[in-house]
N, C-alpha and C positions, 0 to 999 in steps of 0.2 A: 491353292491346294487346301488350305485350312477351311475355306468356305465349303468345299466339296465334302470334307469330313463332317462338318456340322450339319449340312443338308442330309447326308447319308444317315447320321445318327438320329436326326429328327424323323426321318422316314421309318427307321427301324422302331423307334419308340411309338410312333403312331400306329404301325402295324401291330405291334405287341399289345398296345392298349385296346385296339379294336378286337383282337383275338380273345383277350381276357374278358372283354365285355360280352362277346358272343357266348363264351363258356358260362359266364354268370347267368345269362338269360336262359341257357339250356337247363342249368341246375334249378333255377327258380320255376321253370315250367314243368319239371318232373314232379310227380305227386310225392309229397313227403310221407314217410312212414310215421304212424302215430307213436307218440311216446307212451309207453305202458306204465309209467310211474303213476301211482295212485292206489286206491283201494279197490280190490276185486272181491266179489262175493258179499254176503250179508254179515257185517261185523256184529259181534255180541249176540249171535243167535246160536243157542245151544244145539249141538249136533250138526251144525252147518259150517263147512270150510270157508275161510276168508283169508285174504292175503293183502298186506300193504307193501307196495314197492316204493321205497323212498328215493328221492332224487340223488342221495349220497351213495346209493348202491346197497343199502341194507334192506333186508326183507324181514317182516314180522307178520305172524299170522297164527292161525289155529286150524286144526283139522276138524274142529267141532268139539274137541275134548282137550287135546294137548296143545300147549303153546309152542311156537316155532320161531327160531331166529336164524337168519342166514344172510347170504349175499346174492346179488343178481347183477347181470350185465346184458344189455340189449345190443343186438347186431341185426339191423334191418327189422324183419318181423319175428326174429328168433330171440328168445330169452333163455339164458343159461343160468342155472342156480349153482351156488357153492354147496358144501355140505350143510345140512340142517342140524342145529342143536335143538332138541325137543325135550319136553317133559315126557314122562312115560306113565301116565295114569291109565288105569284100566277102565275103559268106558264101554259099556255094552251098547251094541247097535250103532256104533260110530265107525264109519269107514275112514281109515287113516291114510287114504290115498295121497293127500297133499304132501305129506312128509316124505313120500317116495319119489317125488318129482325131481327130475334133473334138468329138464328143458320144458319150454312152452313155446307155442307159436300163436301169434296174433292172427286170427281169422275173422274178418269182419269186426264185430264188437266183442268177440269171445276170445279168451285166452285158453288154448287147448294144451293140457299138460301131458307129458309122457314120462315113463320111468326109464331106468338105465338100459332096458332092452328096446326102447323106442316104441313101447306099447302105450297107446292112449289110455290114461287112467282117470281123467276128469276134466271138467270145464268150469271156468268161472267167468262171470260177466262183470262189467264195471259197476261199482256201487255208485249210483247217481243221486 
């Protein structure tokens, strides 16, 4: 009777391991979503927006005039931003769209930003 229990347990363990291996193979074969952490846009270029998304979830950048600090979180191809803390300098001819962004979507190599109404307000490319 004890031998039957041991054999049954071994069969269950073998089946479970085989199932887990199949799941791992499926996960490895699906295309991973790119990590958006890094620098987006041209840094240190007056009048041009740029954003750095750090691995620790902090975001720092500029709208081309004002400095910005906030948080970010990635879920698949979507990036959600927390509230931005920004300086408020008056800069003529600078579009401050980046400080209005609440979400972004990774589309190809571009990060497409939207405001609280879901309206597309800007695009940044990775800084390579």
